Every structure is written in structure tokens, then in C-alpha cells.
C-alpha positions, 0 to 999 in steps of 0.5 A: 499500500502506497500513501496514493492508494485509495484506502477502501476497507480491509481484507477478510479472512476467507475461512473465518470471515473476520476482518484482518489487519491487511487493507484493501488499497487500490491504486487510482490508476486501476480505475482508468479501466473503470469499475463496477459495483454490484449488489442488492438493496442492503448490501452496503453498495452505496456505502462503498461507493461514498467511501470510494468517492471520499478517498478519490476526493482526498487524494486531490482528484475531482468527481462528477457524481450522477445521483438517481436516488439522492444518497450521494448528497450525504458527502456534504454531511461531514462532521469534524467535531462529531457532536450530537449538534451536528447530527441532530437535523439529520436523525430520523424523528420516526426512528426516535419514537420507535426507540422510545427516545428523544430526537437529542437522545438519538442524535447523541447515540448516533454520534457515538456510534460514528465516532467509534465506527470511525475510531476503529479504522484510525480516522479521527476529526482532523482527517474529516475536516481535512476532507471537508475543507480541501473539497468543494461540494455542490449538490445540483438539482437540475430543473429545480431551484432546490439545490444549485441550479444547473443551466442545461439548455440556456446557451448550447455552446460548441464543445470547446477546441473539439474535432469534427468527430467529437462535435458530431457525436455531442450533436447526436446526443443533444438531439437525442436528449432533446427529442426524449425530453420533448417526449419523441422516440427517435433513432439517430439513423432512421428518424428524420427529425433526429437527423434535421436537428442533429445536423442543425446543432452540428453545422451550427457548432462547426461554424462556432456558434452558440445555439439555443432552443429558440435558434434551433426552433427557428432552424427547424421551420426554416433550415439554412440548407436545402438538402439532407443527404440526396433529398431536398429538405422539404421531401425528407422532412415535410414542412408539416413534420417540421412545424410539429416537431417545432411546436413540441420544442417550442412547448419546452421553451414557453413552459414556466417549469422549464425555466428552472432548466435554463438558470444556474451554473453553466454546463461546464465540466471544468467547472463541475470538476474544479472550484474557482480557488482550484479545489477539487470539486464533487459535483453531485447531480441529483436526479431523483425528482425527474421523470424518466425522460428528463433523467435521460436528458440530463445524463446524456448531456452531462456525459456528452460534455464530459466526452468533449472535455476528455478529449481536450485533455492530454493523455495520462496513465494516472487518474485525472477525475472520476465520474460515478453513476450511483444507479446505472438502471435505464442509462444503459440496458442491454437490448434498448438504446436510450440516448444516454447509452451512447456516450456511456459506451464511448466513455468506457471505451475511450476514457482510459487514455485521457485519465477519466475513470468511470465507476457505475453501480447497479443492483442487477447486473442484467440491466447492464449493457454486455459491452460496459461490463466487458470494458471494466477492470475492477469489479466490487460484487456484494450480495446478489438477489438471484443466481442469474445475477451471479451468473451474469457477473461471472460471465462478464468477468470471464469474458473480460478476463479469461483466467477467471476461476469460475468456481472460486468466485461462485463460492465467494459470491454465495457467502457475502454478508453486509458490507462485504464484497468480492474484488476482482483488480486488474490482472488478478484473477483470484477473487478477494474478500473485503469489508468496507471501512466506516464512511466519514460521511454520515449515511443518513440515507436519501436527502430530499429536495426539502432537506437540501435547504439544510445543507451549508449554503456553498453546497447549493447556492448559485455560483457567486450568487445567492442561496437558491430557494428550496422547493418541496417534494416534487410530483409523484404517485401518492403513497405513504412517503407523502407524509413522511417526506421529511420531518427535518425538511419541515423544521428547516422551512422557515415561514409563518403558517395559518392554523389549517396550513402545513409545509408538507403535502398531506398524505394521499391515498396509495396509487392516486397521482399527485400534480400541481396546477400549471399557471398556463392552464387556460381554464384555470381562471374561469374556475377562480383558481391559479397555478402560482405558489403559496397557499394551496388547496386540493381538488380533483381531476379525472376523465369520464368516458360515455357511450350513448347507444340507440339500436333504432337510431343506429347510434353508438356515440363515445364521449370523453369529458375532462372534469374538475372538482375545484377546490375546496373539497368538502368532506363529502364531495358532491357530484354537482360540484363538477366542472367539465373542462378541456384540459390536458396533460400539460395543465398539470406539473409533476412538481410543487412550486417554491414555497407551497403551503398546503391547506389541510383538506376536509376531504379524506384524500388519504382513503382510496375508498373516498376517491373510488366513492367519488368516481361512483357518485359522479357515475350515478348522477351522470346516469340519472341526469344526462341525456343526449337529445336527438330528432326523429321523423317517424315517416321518413325514418330518420334520426339526427346525428349527434351534434346536428342542429334542428335546422340541419336535421330539417334540412336533411329531412327535406333532402330525403323527402325530395328522394322519396318524391322523385321515386313516387314521380318516377312511377307517375311518369310510366303512367303518363308517358304512353299518353303523352307519346300518343298525344305528341304523335298526333300532334306531329301528324297534324302538323305534317298534314297542315304543311302538306295542305299549306304546300298544295294551296300554295301551288294552286294559288300560284297557277291561278296567278299565272293564268290571271284573275278573270281569265275564265270570265273573259274567255266565256264571254268572248267566246274564244274557247270551248266549253271543255276547256272552260270547264277544266279551268273551272275545275282547277279553281274549284279544287283550290277552294276545296284544298283551302277547306281541307287545310282549315280542318287540318288547322283546326284539328292541330289545335285540337291535338294541342289542346289534349296535350296541354290538358295532359300536362295540366294534369301531370303538374297537378299531380306532381305538385300533389306529390311534393306537398305530401312529401314536404309536409312529411319532412316537417314532421319532427319529434324529439328523442331522449337517449339515456345512459346505462351505468355500465356505459359510463366510466370514470377513470383517472382521478388524481389529486391536483394542488392550486391556489385560489384566486382573491 
């Protein structure tokens, strides 16, 4: 063991399991090949991680710590005096009650236990003070101002001094993280929106541009390039798809809760690792208060920036800095590919050459990607839950080092106790059994956001600024933890409370979701509610799905309402207090506003039976009172559609009546058609006969004109012609007159035939008018029909508790 080694504990006798005098000391450079800590809950895995970090920090090396559970803020609980006053704010009051002692007495006994435990390892107050004073500790709460705020997306500066490959990887990770935060599943190779966003970031950073979400949104709408690959941008990502993406990202920018992501210390890895005064820094980034997409976003962005920082460092075989992830679950699974997985794999493969070591901790090795496991040089394995977990660890070790003695490992792993681990060092095939030393930090368990206010101001204050305001416990599914969020946190929140107020959220029934009204909810003002911080009262929100069905009307109409029971809630919530509003998930926030004060509700919100009864009462009222009004025309056998006005239904009935009238008129046409055809044929023949006679009369008159008027008289008196010739002339004259008589008869007959046609048309018109009047009258005969609801047609679900302030 050398002075520079990391003293993690002591080796145990493999036969007796007793602690020996031989220390377990690992060279810092052994962690440049990275490490894995595996162990089930209660194995002492978190304690080992804190001991390792204490040693790294005491050696003058910084650490970037990703803390999904909230345990690693315990690094701030360093008490050189080891006095009861130091421990009292942090001991569990509930534990004191269980043991039948005062909180002060529990603090004193805890201090004595800690002092004795540290003494057994030769650790005194001076060593604790040296660690506390020699390290700058910061607890960051991205997306919240409970701890030190961290500006993750305010200014998206290009990686300093990065090459093209680093910029491309960082751009891919940023795009993946932003899309995950916006709730969009994406793949870097196949999702057009991801490719567009990553290209915008890469081009901007390559040109040295400092980006922002606003500039990215503008670039999405109007890209500064015409092609992506070989396709035009409008073909590859159509304008409608770009607008949809821009709106999703704009929703992040516009959300009041998102402001916390854009304030605080800049996302600069150098500053996260080193304080302005030159001390190494332990930057604990808490993730417990974040949703899963938000965690992925934070981890992806931090690790991507770490890669950029790493590649800017000169090569070294020594450990320059450590990145510690307290629970790897979800960040690098063996099958799925969340955005955080790519930078993790990159760091495991490349960080060694730059002196950056990664240590990850996990409860279940099956949740860890095989490539990470095979790239880890140091393994510390505690108690495991299943034989499958044990087999997974042994297989990973054998893959990393073919000389692993499987039987020896199997025997060791099967006999581990609490705080006992088997270590596999680099270039060592045989397992070693050890126990961890006593941690200098007080291991009191997860530090909630409310409790962060009790940490030293420099731990959570904005760099160079004032102390960040603490926020209360964030959104979660209601459980017993809501009542026991923290007793010490309440003591630290100094504010004047009314008799009916509490700084802690009252207990909510198990399984009931809890949210806080967003100030931007458009319907809140109509109900006299506000999403501002301060005095908050409980309300209920839920969804109602109803099915109206009527076989005769061929009706199946589904309706979905969002309903709210606004605060204040009475002990018995009346169904008529329900308000139907159009809300969506954006109208409720998953975390409380700062300085929230909770009005103690009259309604028993801690009882699931009460919540269920509200749903049943609402269903009963809707069944008794809600009906769907339809219009019915019995003669036309028509029902109105849902949402169709009476005027619209009347117009549809009129159209249907016209169709019925047309059908009846078609039958009438068949009856009149033969008669009309016969009459029209007779008119045609009369007209033809009249035209023939017109020609005959005209011809005869022409001949008489040629012979001249008075010719017959002149010839007779002059005696110049014979009686025979005179008779011929007289006959022609007589024939002309008879032809004229026939023409007049033909004309009279034509007129008579035309009158017959007109009479037929008059009769047809009269019957058509009668048909139309009959069906027109039928279209006006409309009745009202009420369609009710069966109880099994009503589903009241997703009832949740929300907190809101009432407007003055």
C-alpha cells in the first residue's frame, strides 16, 4: 500500500470471514479501466461508493457524480466534531419514536456510534476536517432550484477545441436528449426529425455558433440548407412534420417549469470538476426528482460534455478525474438504446487514455449492457438477489479476463454478508473478500429536495450568487412517503403558517397521482384558480368516458370529458360540484412550486375508498341526469346525428323527402308517358298534314296567278274557248277552294291535338305538385327523442389530486 492508494477497507479471512489487518488499497490508476459495483438493496453498495468517492476526493482528484436516488448528497454531511448537535438535524424522528427516545438522544447515540466506528479505522476529526475543507462540494438539482441550479440548455455552446468527430457525437447526443425530453422516440439513423435536429446543431457548432432552443426552433422551421443527404429538405422532413417538431420544442421553451432548466451554473465540465479557488470539486447531480425522460436528457447531456472535455485533455496513465453513477438502471440497458447509452459506451472505451475513470453501480447486472461489463477492469460485487445475477457477473468477468476461476468466484459470491464484497482487480484472476471501512460522511439515506436547504449554503447556492430557494417534494404517485417526506425538512422551512396550513403535503391515498396546477392552464381562471405558489388547496381531476347507444337510431356515440372538482373539497364531494373543462397533461405539473403551503383538506384524501366513492357518485349522477337529445322523423324513418341542430336535421329531412317524391314521380311518369307520347304523335301528324296542305294551296294559288284573275270570265264571254277547256279551268279553281277548306280543317285538328297535350301536362303538373306537398309536409313532422345512459356505459377513471391556489 502506498500513500496515494485509495483505502476502501480491509481484507477478510476467507475461512472465518473475520476482518484482517491487511487493508484493501487500490491504486487510483486502476480505475482508469473503470469499475463496477454490484449488489442488491441492503448490501452496502451505496456506502462503498461513498467511501470510494471520499478516497478519490481526499487524493486531490475531482468527481462528477450522477445521483438517481439522492444518497450521494450524504458527502456533504461531514462533522469533524462528531457532536450530537451536528447529527440532530439529520437523524430520523420516526426512528427516535420507535426506539422510545427523544430526537436529541438519538442524535447523541448516533454521534457516539459514528465516532466509535471511525475510530476503529483510525479516522479522527482532523481527517474529516481536511476532507471537508479540501474539497468544494456542490449538489445540483437540474430542473429545480432546491439545490444549486444547473443551466443545461440556456446557451448551447460548441464543445471547446473539439474535433469534427467530437462535435458530431455531441450533436447526436444533444438531439437525442432534446427529443427524449420532448417525448419523441427517435433513432439517430432512421428518424428524419433526429437527423434534421442533429444536423442543425452540428452545422451551428462547426461554424462556432452558440445555439439556443430558440435558434434551433427557427432552424427547424426554415433550415439553413436545402438538402439532407440526396433529398430536398421538404421531401425528407416535410414542412408539416417540421412544424410539429418545432411546436413540441416550443412547448418546452414556453413552459414556466422549463425556466429552471435554463438558470444556474453553466454546464461546463471544467467548472463541475474544479472550484474557482483550485480545489477539486465533487459535483453531485441529483436526479431523483426528475421524470425518466428528464433523467435521460440530463445524463446524456452531461456525459456528452464530459466526452468533449476528456478529448481536450492530454493523455495520461494516472487518474485525472472520476465519473460515478450511483444506479445505472435505465441508462445503458442490454437491449434498448436510450440516448444516454451511446456516450456511456464511448467513455468506457476511450476515457482510459485521458485519465478519466468511470465507476457505475447497479442492483441487477442483467440491467447493464454487456459491452460496459466487459470493459470494466475493477469489479466489487456484494450480495446478489438471484443465481441469474451471479451467473451474469461471472460471465462478464470471464469475458474480460479468461483466467477467472469460476468456481472460486461462485463460492465467494454465495457467502457474502452486509458490507462485504468480493473484489476483482485488474490483472488479478483470484477473488478477494473485503469489508468496507467506516464512511466519514454520515450515511443517513436519501436527502430530499426540502432537506437540501439545511446543507451548507455554498453547497447549494448559485455560483457567485445567493442561496437557491428550496422547493417542496415533487410530483409522484401518492403513497405513505408523502406523509413522511421528511420531518427535518419541515423544520428547515422558515415561514409563518396559518392554523390550517402545513409545509408538507398531506398524505394522499396509495396509487393516486398527485400534481400541481400549471399557471398557464387556460381554463383555470374560469374556475377562480391559479397555479402560483403559496397557499395551495386540493382539488380532483379525472376523465369520464360515456357511450350513448340506440339501436333504432343506429347510434353508438362515445363521449370523453375531462372533469374537475375545484378546491376547496368538502368532506363529502357533491357530484354537482363537477366542472367539465378541456384539460390535457400540460395543465398539471409533476412538481410543487417553491414555498408551497398546503391547506389541510376536509376531504379524506388519504383513503382510496373516498376517491373511488367520488367516481361512483359522479357516475350515478350522470346516469340519472344526462341524456342525449335527438330529432326523429317517423315517416322518413330518420334520426338526427349527434351534434346536428334542428335546422340541419330539417334540411336533411327535406333532402330525403325530395328523394321520396322523385321516386313516386318516377311511377307517375310511367303512367303518363304512353298518353303523352300518343298525344304528341297526333300533334306531329296534324302538323305534317297541315304542312302538306299549305304546300298544295300555295301551288294552286300560284297556278291561278299565272293564268291571271278573271281569265275564265273573259274567255267565256269572248267565245274564244270551248266548253271543255273552260270546264277544266273552272275545275282547277274549285279544287283550290276545296284544298283550302281541308287546310282549315287540318288546322282545327292540330289545335285540338295541342289542347289535348296541354290538358295532359296540366294534369301531370297537378299530380306532381300533390306528391311534393305530401312529402314536404312529411319532412316537417319532427319529434324529439331522448337517449339515456346505462350505468355500464359510464366509466369514471384517472381521478387524481391536484393542488392549486384560489384567486383572491
